[in-house]
N, C-alpha and C positions, 0 to 999 in steps of 0.2 A: 504494500500500500504506500502511496506517495505521501510523504510528510508535508505538513504545512506549518512551519514555524512562525509564530506570531512575531511581528516586528514593531518595536516601539522606538520612536525618535524622541529624545528628551532634551530638556534645556532650551526649548523654543522660546524666543522672546519677540518675534515679529510675525505678523499675519502672513507676509509673503513667504516666509520660510515654512510656516505651518501648512500653508496651502500647497506649496511645492512638495513637501514631504507626503502629504495626503494624496496628491495627484500621482506621486511616484509609487504609491502602493503601501505606505506605512499603515499599519493597522491601528496603532495608538499614538497619540501625540501628547507629550508630557511638557508641563510648564511648572517651574518652581514658584510656588506662591507663598511659601513661608520658610524662614531660615536664612542664614547667611550664605549667599552665593552670588557670583558675578552674573548669574543667569536668572536671578530672581526677577519676577514681574509683579506688577500690582494686580490686585484682584480685578480692577477695572480692565486692565489690558487682557487678562485671562478671559474675562467675560466677553470682551469684544472678539477675541480670536475664536472662542467657542461658538458664539452666535453666528459668526461669519461662515463657519464650516459646519453647516447643518448636517447632522447625521454622523459626523466624525466622533470617534471615541477619544475624549480628552481626559488627561490624567493630571490631577493637582498634586504636586510633590511638596511634602511638608517635612520639617525637621522638628522632632520632639513636641508635637502639639498634644494637648489634651483631647480626648474624644469630642468634647463640646466645641472646642475651638476648631478642630478639623471639620466637623459637620458645618459649622457656621461659615468657614472659608469656602468649603466645597459648594454650599448653596449659593453664596454670594458670587462666586466665580462661574457657576454654571457647569462645572466639570462633571464628567460622567463617572469617574473613578478617583480614588485617592491612593497615593503611594507614601508610605511612612518610613522615615529614617529615624533611628535612635529613639525608638519607643520600646517598651518591654513587650516582646511578642506574646507572652502568655497572659499579660494583663489587658490586652486590647479586647473590647467587648466582642463576643462571638456574634451577637445580634446587631452589630453596627449596621445602620440602615443604608449603607452604600457599599459597593464592591471595594475591597481593600487589598493592596499588596504591601506586605511588611518586609522590609529589607533586613537581612542578616549579613553581617560582614564576615569575610573569609580572610584569615591571616596568611602571611607568606608561606607558612608551613602547611597550609590547607585546613587549619583548625577553624571551626566556627566560633565567633565571639559572642554568640547569644543562642538561646534555645530556639527551636523552630516554632513558628506560630501554629495556632489551631488550624485544622484542615479547612475550616470555613474561609480562611484567608489565603490569597495567593502568596507564595514565597518568592522573594527576589534575593539572589545571592550577588553581592557586590564586594569589591575589594575593600578590606578594612583599612582605615586611615585614622591616625590620632586626631587630626584636625578637620579634615574634609568629610562631609557626610556622603558625598558622591562626586562624580565628575573628576575622579582622580587621574584618569587616563592610564591606569595601571591594571594589568590582569592579575589573576590569582590562579593557583593550581586547579585546572578544570576537572581533574579526577574527583575532587570533592563534590562538584556539582553533579557529575555523572552518578555517583553513589546515591545522592539525595533524589535526583530526578528519576531514579528507577522505581520510586514508590509514591511520588507526588509531582504535581506540576511545578516547574521551576522556571522563573524568568532569570536569565543569565545577563549580568551586567559587568562592567569593569574593564575599561580599556579596549572595548570592541570597536571595530571599524571595518571598512571594506577589505582591508588586507589580511584580517585574521578571523573575521566572523565565521567563515566557512570552517576553518580549523576548529573553532570553538564549538560549533554545532556537532561536528563529527566526534569531538572528544567527549562532550558532555550530554548530548542528546536532550537539550532543554525544550521546554514547551514554548518558550519565547526568548527573544534577545532584545536587549536595550542598549542603545548607543547615544552618546551626547557629545563629549569633547572630541571624540574621534571623527566627528562629522563636521567640524567647525573650521572656519577660516580665522576666527577670533572668538573669544568667549561670548557665547550667546548668539553668534552669527553663523548660520549654517552655510556650508559649501554645498550647493545643489548637486554638483557632480558627485561628491563623496556620498551624499545621501542616496542618490540613485544607484551608485556602484554597490553600496552596502546592501540595499534591498535586492538588487540583482544577484549578489553573491549568496544571500540567504535562499532565494528562490532556486538558484542553480544547485545549491546543496540539497535542497528539499527533493529535487528530481532524481538525485542519485539513488541507486538501489540500496535499500535498507534491510 
């Protein structure tokens, strides 16, 4: 059976970049709406982008929010889903009223730096960093993701781009892949050609015999 790996383009700050990524075939479009990041956008900007791309799945990325704040930000920005960095995976409400992806960091030695979230929530594995919550541009040992992905859906992040996303998919067999800094010409500004190449590389990998 042919795989179809979900593709998320994250760290979007401009409508033209979000539209180009959507038109190129990205499944999800991510915007940082809470937390320290050079890619952070206002709730108003996120709402404008979401409203302009009717039908697109938009993801509000947040760092260490409370459930109440996360829901308020999501509703104000109009995003479809949320992605959470630096929250306690086991403490997040299982009955949260929106789809949630919870990020767990992976250390250089492949160790997870937090427990896995409840099965109700999507798991994202990203490169652990002392200071940055995401957008590190660094990969981690993909064998860790492969082990976890054997028993649940995993979104793979951390240093992915058109030159290595195929290798990452072959190594980890994730449910989805997420790229941000690897698709940029500068922080928050996407390189349209890199975005297209990244998505093309994922789809080419999906058509390989599994």
